[in-house]
C-alpha positions in Angstrom: 135.0 122.9 90.1 135.0 126.3 91.7 138.3 128.3 91.5 137.5 131.4 93.5 140.4 133.8 93.3 143.2 131.3 93.0 145.7 131.9 90.2 145.1 129.8 87.1 146.6 126.2 87.0 149.0 125.1 89.8 152.5 126.4 90.9 155.5 124.7 89.6 157.3 122.1 91.8 160.0 124.6 92.7 157.2 127.2 93.6 155.4 125.4 96.5 156.0 123.4 99.6 152.6 122.0 98.9 153.9 119.0 96.9 155.8 117.8 99.9 153.1 118.5 102.1 150.4 116.7 100.1 152.9 113.5 99.8 153.4 113.6 103.6 149.8 113.9 104.5 148.7 111.1 102.2 151.4 108.9 103.8 150.9 109.6 107.5 147.2 110.3 108.1 144.1 108.3 107.3 140.5 108.8 106.0 138.6 109.1 109.2 135.3 107.6 108.2 133.1 106.5 105.4 133.7 103.5 103.2 137.6 104.3 103.0 137.9 104.6 106.7 141.4 103.7 107.7 142.9 104.0 104.3 145.6 106.7 103.4 144.1 110.3 103.3 143.3 111.5 99.9 142.6 115.3 98.9 140.1 116.1 96.2 141.5 117.8 93.2 140.2 121.2 94.3 141.7 120.7 97.8 145.1 119.8 96.2 145.0 122.9 94.3 144.3 125.0 97.3 147.2 123.3 99.3 149.5 124.0 96.5 148.6 127.8 96.3 148.3 128.1 100.2 152.0 126.9 100.6 153.4 128.6 97.5 156.8 130.4 98.1 158.8 133.0 96.4 162.4 132.3 95.0 163.9 133.5 98.5 161.7 130.8 100.2 159.4 133.3 101.8 155.5 132.9 101.5 153.9 134.1 98.3 150.8 134.8 100.3 150.5 135.6 104.0 146.8 134.6 104.6 144.0 132.7 102.9 140.2 132.4 103.1 138.4 129.3 102.0 134.7 129.8 101.3 132.7 126.9 99.9 129.2 125.5 100.4 128.4 123.1 103.2 129.6 119.6 102.3 132.4 120.7 100.1 135.0 119.3 102.7 136.4 122.3 104.4 136.5 120.6 107.8 138.5 117.7 106.7 140.8 119.8 104.6 141.5 122.1 107.6 141.8 119.2 110.0 144.5 117.6 107.6 146.2 121.1 107.5 146.3 121.5 111.2 147.9 118.0 111.5 150.3 119.0 108.8 151.2 122.2 110.8 151.5 120.3 114.0 153.9 117.4 112.8 154.3 117.5 109.0 157.1 119.2 107.0 155.6 122.6 106.3 158.2 125.2 106.5 161.1 126.2 103.9 164.4 124.5 104.6 166.3 125.2 101.4 166.5 123.5 98.1 167.2 120.1 97.0 169.7 119.0 94.2 166.8 119.4 91.5 165.8 123.0 92.6 162.8 121.9 94.5 162.0 123.3 98.0 162.9 121.2 101.0 160.2 121.3 103.8 160.8 120.9 107.7 158.5 120.7 110.5 157.7 123.7 112.7 160.1 123.5 115.7 157.5 124.3 118.3 154.1 123.8 116.8 151.1 125.6 118.5 148.0 124.8 116.3 144.7 126.5 117.4 141.4 125.8 116.3 139.5 129.2 116.9 135.8 129.5 117.3 133.5 132.0 119.1 132.6 129.1 121.6 134.7 126.0 122.2 131.9 123.6 121.2 132.0 124.9 117.8 135.6 123.2 117.3 134.2 119.8 118.2 133.6 118.8 114.7 137.2 119.6 113.6 138.8 118.1 116.7 136.7 114.8 116.0 138.0 115.0 112.4 141.6 115.3 113.7 141.3 112.6 116.0 139.8 110.2 113.4 142.7 111.1 110.9 145.3 110.3 113.5 143.9 107.4 115.5 145.5 104.3 114.2 147.4 106.2 111.4 151.2 105.9 110.7 151.5 109.4 112.2 150.3 108.3 115.7 153.0 105.7 116.1 155.8 107.5 114.2 155.4 110.8 116.0 154.4 109.4 119.3 151.2 111.2 119.7 148.7 111.5 122.7 145.3 111.9 120.9 143.0 113.4 123.7 139.5 114.6 123.3 140.4 118.3 123.5 144.3 118.3 122.9 146.6 116.4 120.5 150.2 116.5 122.0 153.3 114.4 122.1 153.4 111.4 124.5 157.0 112.2 125.4 156.2 115.7 126.9 157.8 117.5 123.9 156.1 120.9 123.6 153.7 121.5 120.9 149.9 120.7 120.5 146.7 121.2 118.6 144.1 122.7 120.8 140.7 124.4 120.5 140.5 128.0 121.4 137.5 130.5 122.1 138.2 133.5 120.1 135.7 135.6 121.9 137.5 135.4 125.3 139.3 138.4 126.7 141.8 136.0 128.3 143.4 134.9 125.2 146.6 136.9 125.7 150.3 135.8 125.3 149.6 132.9 123.0 152.1 132.3 120.2 150.3 130.2 117.6 152.1 128.9 114.5 148.8 128.0 112.7 145.3 129.2 113.4 142.1 127.7 111.9 139.0 129.7 112.5 135.7 129.0 110.8 133.8 131.8 108.9 130.1 131.4 108.5 
């Protein structure tokens, strides 16, 4: 198991929204392919650890870390992990909303989620969009959240604002966007 520069161990349950995020993701999204296709999504142990630290919070509910970089070898599972996180950032509970009676953080969804999958060229986002569509198609999330799962955009059927969309990062026309979560591959 590679640990990179993550702190040792995992944060306590009162130090990360990641525990709520993991529970939500494993309830609402599905394994997109392989022998377990259609079954509830499951993170690998290292992915779990990454999510817990990515969503670590300070005692005042602010983020412990403002940015993260994940570098792993081809085949590690970066695309599925980041597809799952894009879905979480779109409809899942991923922002601090106070504390429960046991001192654990409560998570709420982003009010107006604008999730962007960034790449130099749009065709570089296709693999991640395919993974997102596979994780949502015929999943509990599709029905519960009323999703319109298109080839290039995931949005709400009701017309409620919010989306997951690919974005070309090299374009000079990308002005005025207000993303709440951005996934950009680094090769």
